[in-house]
ZAMARGU-4260 file (C-alpha; in steps of 0.2 Angstrom, whole numbers, plus 5000, padded with zeros to 4 digits):
<rodrens>
0) 4655/5502/4726 | 4660/5497/4708 | 4646/5483/4707 | 4633/5495/4715 | 4636/5507/4701
5) 4635/5493/4687 | 4619/5487/4695 | 4610/5503/4691 | 4600/5505/4675 | 4603/5518/4662
10) 4588/5529/4669 | 4595/5528/4686 | 4613/5532/4681 | 4607/5546/4671 | 4598/5554/4686
15) 4613/5551/4697 | 4625/5559/4684 | 4614/5574/4681 | 4612/5577/4700 | 4630/5576/4703
20) 4629/5560/4714 | 4640/5551/4701 | 4652/5557/4688 | 4653/5549/4671 | 4671/5545/4674
25) 4666/5535/4690 | 4652/5526/4680 | 4664/5522/4666 | 4678/5516/4678 | 4666/5504/4686
30) 4661/5496/4670 | 4679/5495/4664 | 4684/5487/4680 | 4670/5474/4679 | 4675/5470/4661
35) 4693/5467/4667 | 4686/5455/4679 | 4673/5446/4669 | 4679/5446/4651 | 4690/5431/4653
40) 4675/5421/4659 | 4661/5427/4647 | 4671/5433/4631 | 4658/5445/4626 | 4671/5458/4619
45) 4681/5457/4602 | 4690/5473/4607 | 4689/5483/4623 | 4692/5502/4622 | 4695/5508/4640
50) 4706/5522/4636 | 4695/5531/4624 | 4680/5527/4635 | 4688/5536/4650 | 4693/5551/4639
55) 4675/5552/4633 | 4669/5551/4651 | 4680/5565/4656 | 4673/5576/4642 | 4655/5571/4647
60) 4659/5577/4665 | 4666/5594/4658 | 4651/5597/4647 | 4638/5592/4660 | 4646/5603/4673
65) 4645/5617/4660 | 4626/5615/4658 | 4629/5607/4641 | 4619/5591/4645 | 4614/5582/4629
70) 4601/5570/4636 | 4598/5554/4646 | 4612/5545/4638 | 4625/5558/4642 | 4640/5549/4651
75) 4632/5532/4649 | 4644/5518/4644 | 4637/5507/4631 | 4645/5493/4619 | 4640/5487/4602
80) 4639/5472/4591 | 4654/5472/4580 | 4644/5476/4564 | 4645/5495/4565 | 4657/5506/4555
85) 4668/5519/4564 | 4680/5529/4555 | 4697/5522/4556 | 4692/5507/4567 | 4691/5489/4560
90) 4674/5480/4560 | 4674/5461/4559 | 4655/5456/4559 | 4662/5441/4568 | 4672/5436/4552
95) 4690/5435/4547 | 4686/5441/4529 | 4682/5458/4536 | 4698/5466/4542 | 4700/5483/4535
100) 4697/5499/4545 | 4681/5509/4540 | 4682/5526/4532 | 4666/5533/4539 | 4654/5531/4554
105) 4637/5522/4555 | 4623/5534/4558 | 4617/5525/4574 | 4635/5527/4581 | 4635/5545/4576
110) 4618/5548/4584 | 4623/5539/4601 | 4639/5550/4601 | 4629/5566/4598 | 4618/5560/4613
115) 4634/5559/4624 | 4634/5540/4625 | 4651/5532/4629 | 4658/5517/4619 | 4666/5503/4629
120) 4671/5493/4614 | 4666/5480/4600 | 4656/5465/4605 | 4657/5447/4600 | 4644/5439/4588
125) 4641/5423/4578 | 4647/5420/4561 | 4629/5417/4555 | 4627/5401/4566 | 4615/5409/4578
130) 4620/5399/4594 | 4633/5411/4602 | 4648/5402/4595 | 4661/5410/4584 | 4675/5399/4577
135) 4687/5414/4575 | 4684/5424/4591 | 4678/5410/4603 | 4661/5406/4611 | 4652/5420/4620
140) 4647/5413/4636 | 4630/5414/4644 | 4632/5423/4661 | 4619/5412/4669 | 4628/5396/4665
145) 4644/5392/4655 | 4636/5375/4649 | 4622/5383/4640 | 4621/5393/4624 | 4619/5412/4624
150) 4609/5413/4608 | 4614/5423/4592 | 4619/5431/4582 | 4619/5446/4594 | 4626/5435/4608
155) 4639/5448/4614 | 4626/5462/4617 | 4615/5450/4626 | 4629/5443/4637 | 4637/5461/4640
160) 4620/5468/4646 | 4616/5453/4657 | 4633/5453/4665 | 4632/5471/4669 | 4648/5475/4659
165) 4638/5488/4648 | 4623/5498/4652 | 4616/5494/4635 | 4621/5488/4618 | 4615/5489/4600
170) 4613/5473/4590 | 4605/5468/4573 | 4591/5456/4570 | 4586/5448/4553 | 4576/5434/4561
175) 4577/5434/4580 | 4596/5439/4582 | 4592/5452/4595 | 4576/5444/4603 | 4583/5427/4605
180) 4600/5431/4614 | 4590/5444/4624 | 4578/5430/4630 | 4592/5417/4634 | 4602/5430/4643
185) 4588/5438/4653 | 4587/5456/4646 | 4576/5466/4635 | 4579/5466/4616 | 4570/5476/4603
190) 4569/5473/4584 | 4561/5489/4578 | 4550/5492/4564 | 4559/5490/4547 | 4563/5508/4542
195) 4563/5516/4559 | 4582/5515/4562 | 4595/5519/4549 | 4606/5505/4544 | 4619/5516/4535
200) 4636/5510/4540 | 4630/5493/4546 | 4638/5477/4539 | 4623/5469/4531 | 4619/5451/4532
205) 4603/5455/4522 | 4596/5470/4513 | 4577/5468/4515 | 4575/5461/4533 | 4590/5467/4544
210) 4585/5479/4558 | 4596/5488/4571 | 4590/5489/4589 | 4594/5490/4607 | 4597/5477/4621
215) 4595/5484/4638 | 4591/5479/4656 | 4574/5487/4657 | 4560/5492/4645 | 4563/5511/4650
220) 4581/5510/4645 | 4576/5502/4629 | 4565/5517/4625 | 4579/5529/4630 | 4591/5521/4617
225) 4578/5520/4603 | 4574/5538/4606 | 4592/5542/4602 | 4594/5532/4586 | 4577/5532/4578
230) 4571/5543/4563 | 4574/5546/4545 | 4591/5546/4538 | 4595/5553/4520 | 4610/5542/4519
235) 4598/5527/4521 | 4584/5527/4508 | 4575/5513/4517 | 4571/5524/4532 | 4554/5530/4534
240) 4549/5548/4535 | 4538/5546/4551 | 4537/5556/4566 | 4547/5549/4581 | 4536/5550/4597
245) 4542/5553/4614 | 4544/5535/4619 | 4546/5538/4638 | 4530/5547/4638 | 4521/5531/4633
250) 4527/5522/4648 | 4513/5518/4661 | 4509/5506/4675 | 4491/5506/4670 | 4485/5495/4655
255) 4467/5497/4657 | 4459/5497/4640 | 4474/5488/4632 | 4470/5472/4622 | 4483/5459/4622
260) 4481/5445/4609 | 4489/5428/4614 | 4495/5419/4598 | 4488/5402/4597 | 4491/5387/4586
265) 4507/5381/4578 | 4522/5385/4582 | 4516/5394/4598 | 4507/5378/4605 | 4524/5368/4604
270) 4530/5377/4620 | 4536/5364/4633 | 4525/5364/4649 | 4538/5373/4660 | 4539/5388/4648
275) 4520/5388/4645 | 4518/5390/4664 | 4529/5405/4664 | 4519/5412/4649 | 4503/5410/4658
280) 4510/5418/4674 | 4515/5433/4663 | 4498/5434/4655 | 4490/5434/4673 | 4501/5449/4677
285) 4495/5458/4662 | 4477/5454/4667 | 4480/5461/4685 | 4487/5477/4677 | 4470/5479/4668
290) 4473/5472/4651 | 4461/5461/4642 | 4468/5445/4635 | 4461/5437/4619 | 4466/5422/4608
295) 4471/5425/4590 | 4478/5413/4577 | 4492/5421/4567 | 4488/5418/4548 | 4500/5411/4536
300) 4513/5408/4549 | 4522/5394/4541 | 4523/5404/4524 | 4529/5419/4533 | 4543/5410/4541
305) 4548/5401/4525 | 4548/5417/4515 | 4559/5425/4529 | 4572/5411/4526 | 4571/5413/4507
310) 4576/5432/4509 | 4589/5430/4522 | 4598/5415/4514 | 4598/5422/4496 | 4603/5439/4501
315) 4617/5433/4513 | 4624/5421/4500 | 4625/5436/4487 | 4633/5448/4499 | 4647/5436/4504
320) 4649/5426/4488 | 4665/5435/4484 | 4672/5430/4501 | 4668/5412/4497 | 4677/5413/4481
325) 4692/5423/4486 | 4695/5418/4504 | 4686/5402/4508 | 4698/5397/4521 | 4694/5412/4531
330) 4676/5407/4532 | 4671/5394/4545 | 4664/5377/4540 | 4648/5382/4549 | 4646/5398/4540
335) 4651/5391/4523 | 4637/5378/4525 | 4624/5392/4529 | 4630/5403/4514 | 4629/5389/4502
340) 4611/5386/4505 | 4607/5403/4498 | 4614/5398/4481 | 4601/5384/4479 | 4586/5396/4480
345) 4579/5400/4463 | 4577/5418/4458 | 4559/5416/4455 | 4556/5410/4473 | 4566/5425/4479
350) 4556/5437/4469 | 4540/5429/4475 | 4546/5432/4493 | 4549/5450/4489 | 4533/5453/4480
355) 4521/5445/4494 | 4527/5455/4508 | 4514/5469/4507 | 4500/5458/4504 | 4504/5447/4519
360) 4507/5462/4530 | 4490/5468/4526 | 4482/5451/4530 | 4492/5450/4546 | 4487/5467/4552
365) 4468/5464/4548 | 4469/5447/4557 | 4478/5452/4573 | 4478/5471/4575 | 4460/5474/4570
370) 4456/5465/4586 | 4471/5469/4598 | 4484/5482/4602 | 4499/5470/4604 | 4502/5452/4601
375) 4510/5440/4614 | 4520/5425/4610 | 4535/5415/4618 | 4552/5419/4611 | 4559/5402/4614
380) 4549/5386/4616 | 4560/5376/4627 | 4572/5380/4641 | 4589/5387/4635 | 4598/5372/4628
385) 4614/5366/4634 | 4629/5367/4622 | 4632/5349/4623 | 4613/5346/4617 | 4616/5358/4602
390) 4633/5351/4597 | 4627/5332/4597 | 4609/5335/4591 | 4603/5328/4574 | 4593/5339/4563
395) 4576/5334/4571 | 4582/5338/4588 | 4588/5355/4582 | 4571/5358/4575 | 4563/5355/4592
400) 4575/5366/4602 | 4583/5380/4592 | 4575/5381/4575 | 4558/5377/4582 | 4559/5392/4593
405) 4565/5403/4578 | 4547/5400/4571 | 4540/5412/4585 | 4551/5426/4580 | 4556/5425/4561
410) 4539/5430/4554 | 4540/5447/4562 | 4556/5450/4553 | 4548/5446/4536 | 4533/5457/4539
415) 4544/5471/4546 | 4534/5474/4562 | 4542/5478/4579 | 4545/5464/4592 | 4552/5465/4609
420) 4558/5451/4621 | 4555/5454/4639 | 4562/5442/4653 | 4548/5434/4663 | 4556/5421/4674
425) 4568/5406/4675 | 4566/5388/4671 | 4572/5373/4681 | 4589/5374/4674 | 4592/5391/4681
430) 4592/5400/4665 | 4580/5414/4660 | 4565/5414/4647 | 4555/5428/4640 | 4539/5433/4631
435) 4538/5443/4615 | 4527/5458/4612 | 4523/5463/4594 | 4513/5477/4586 | 4509/5484/4569
440) 4522/5495/4560 | 4529/5510/4571 | 4519/5504/4587 | 4535/5503/4598 | 4526/5515/4610
445) 4513/5501/4613 | 4526/5488/4616 | 4535/5500/4628 | 4519/5504/4638 | 4515/5485/4640
450) 4532/5480/4644 | 4536/5494/4656 | 4520/5490/4666 | 4525/5472/4667 | 4542/5476/4674
455) 4535/5488/4687 | 4524/5474/4693 | 4538/5461/4693 | 4557/5460/4697 | 4564/5447/4685
460) 4574/5461/4676 | 4583/5465/4693 | 4591/5448/4696 | 4610/5447/4692 | 4618/5432/4685
465) 4629/5422/4697 | 4646/5428/4691
</rodrens>
């Protein structure tokens, strides 16, 4: 019965809890039991919180039975990347240099709490490296294969959702850190529009590109979680004063009239044959659902990806410069190497990256979304790499495997547009892959419409890792 419960989506569990077929306590117990069984194998948690989760579940049952249901997340157990402040709780961001309990709670965590969601604990993540490896808390293991990477930096959320130890999770994304682990673990991952979700109370790795978003099993679940956390926050001046639509209302099985632009040219044409075949199968499904497919060249792609790296490296080095000076031994060699790169970027280059964003965004919108509703790209250009491949690869080989794939996702972070990873099959090594849907700013409802229709026509998201 426990595994039957954890196999259900957020939407399915919400209906079962509301109808009384399941209690929030039973749902939480099932996930806690699964964590107990699988955590030694997958290492996706930095800290588990079973006692507080069970207490919250009992409060949820009491409220729901008293007709005080708060919405679709009431009684649903989630877990989150360890980058969100919670009053009185330590936050590590995957590092040893952060070890002091917080004195306030992040807006997204408060909003999920107000929606009745239950917190199972704090999830593992990379210390900047981007491959699912953490030298302080251990490697977060891909549930499809312990010999392959899980992606990063939101490796814990990707693994936890794929392994069915949490119904959903929040991650952060400054250049693919939600979308790449989602693709490598076979779940849905959304980087929202910059400014849609408050970052107040988030441990920043950058100021100007970092976004917070959900990883879930289905697109519908992703829409449910985003609904709870989106919207203006007076504590975060970067949030936009836009109306948040009813995201679930946008879900449809009919894509007639939708135009999907397939990105062509570099780096999208560097996809290996096996992955390219799965991309074509996904596009065929979209055609069968009524969408029109056109080809579009994304302008300035190399420049966009380069400028994203300028912003992230310079800002990250600035944020953690004090830690490098005062506690260098508590920063891993890999993280130090990444941080030091930021000190080599001239101020003039950084300011150029900041000043060009709006001009390049307008050019991007004119070139792509004047002709199409959404943009379709791969997320990763090769099958998920083996750990041994990554650890023994030279710089050129890494460029072809991991860094090359990042070229398909980083540009969206620089432009601040939304991007969603959707699983679309498995490569010969038995690991998942995914396509990415992107849109103009604040077009998450379009991505949900297309992604949900695809999942209604396919079953990739229902397959469970062989744990």
